[in-house]
N, C-alpha and C positions, 0 to 999 in steps of 0.2 A: 820654403813658401808654401808647400803645398797645406801643412801647419795654418797658416797665418790665411790662408783662404777658406778653410775650413772654421775654426775660431768665427770668424768676420762672418761667414755667412750663418751660421749658427748664431750668434750674438744678435745680425741685423733682426734675422727674424724675431728674435725674444724685443729686442727693442721697440720693431715696428708693434707688435702685439699688446705689449704691457706695458709700457711707458709712451706711451702717444699723448703728446698735448695737445687737444681740442683738434683730432686726427695728426698732427708732425710728429716727429719726433727724429734728431738727428739721425742725417743719412750715415751711419757705418760702412758701408760696401762705399763710397764716394770717398768718405774720408782717408778708409784705407788704401785706397785709391791711390789717391791723390798721396799717400804720404809714401807708398811705394814707389811712385815717381820719381818724387826727389830723393829718397832714400837708398834706391836700388838701383841707381840708373835706368837708361832707355830704353832696354830692350825689355829685361824683366820687368822695368814701370810697367812697359806699353803692353805686354804681354797678361799682365798681371789686372792690369784695368778693362783690359777686351775680355778677359771672363770674367771678371766683374760685373759687366755691363750686360755679358750674355746672361747672365743668371739673373740679372732683375729684369732683362726684358720674361727670360721664360717664367717668371715667378708672375709677372701683369699683363696685362689682356691689351697695352698700347700699342704702341708702333714698333714691330718686331726689329730689332735690331736697331731701332732709336738710340737705346741705352749705349751697346757696344761702342759706337761710333762714339756718339758722348763723353764715354767714358777715356778713348780710347784717343780722340785729341783734348781733351783736358789732364792727359799725363803725355803725349806732347809738347801742348803747351806752358805745362809744371816745371817740366825737362831743360825748355827754353829758356821760361822765366828765374828759373834758382840758379840760373851764372848769371844773372843780372842784380840778382835779388837774394838778401842772406835768410837762408831759411833753417838755421841755427838755433834763434831765438824766440821763445813761445810766442811774442808779442807778431814776431817777422809770422809764422806758421799760421798763425791766426788770420792775420790781413790776410795774406793768400789764400787761403780756405774761402774767405770771404768770397775773393774776387772770383776766383776759380769754381765756387760752387754757384752765384750769382749767374756767372755767364754759363756756365755747364745747363742749366736750368734754363734760362732765354732760347739759349740753340738749340735744345730741348725742342722746348715750348715751340719753335717757329719751324722747327721740320716734322712735327708735327700737326701741324696749320698745315704746311705746306703738301705735306705727300698722304695724310689720313683726312684733310679738311674738317680737326676736330681741334678746340682746346681739351687739352688733357689736364692741366693745372689749374687751380684755383689762385688766383692773386694771392692770396694769403700767405701760401706755400712759396709762391714767387720770392716774398719779401721776407720770411721769418727764417726759412730753413736756411738758408746762408749765415743766418747769426747762429742757430742752432750748431752747424757743421764747425764756426768758426770756436766756439765754444768747446767741445772736445778737440779739435784735432791738434792742438799741443800733447792729448795726452795719448793718443794713436799714436803722434808720430813720435814718444818717448817710448811704449811699447815696440813698437816695430825693430825702433832702433835697438835696444836689446836683446829684442828677438833676433836681429842680424847679429847681432855681435855673438851672441851664444853661438850661435851656429857656423861662425867664420873661424 
């Protein structure tokens, strides 16, 4: 799990600095947290999601602890949701990633407005980032599933 965390953090930084399209790129950290929550079980998924959220909080200048809370709640939601929906097929992974991404971004925006009295993200990010996340979700699922199967 440590290897997944470190590689994801490095790739996320690289994507954000070199592959941004109109200032946006897929949120690899969020999709990795989402994938770990779906594949590794509730405890490991929630712990990894919290740590990745904390990383994003430390990296940014927004509401401290906001992403850690958002990612943790998203991991809990994913674990609950996967009991009612298939997360094996790439299409269902993409749909679930789109839904969870949109809800998580909206939730973060709401808590930022409530606690910081600030609008932290522009509407294009709220609309387009879930689509970018959904596009890479099946690939991230496959990588994490492969790493997990080699480590167990």
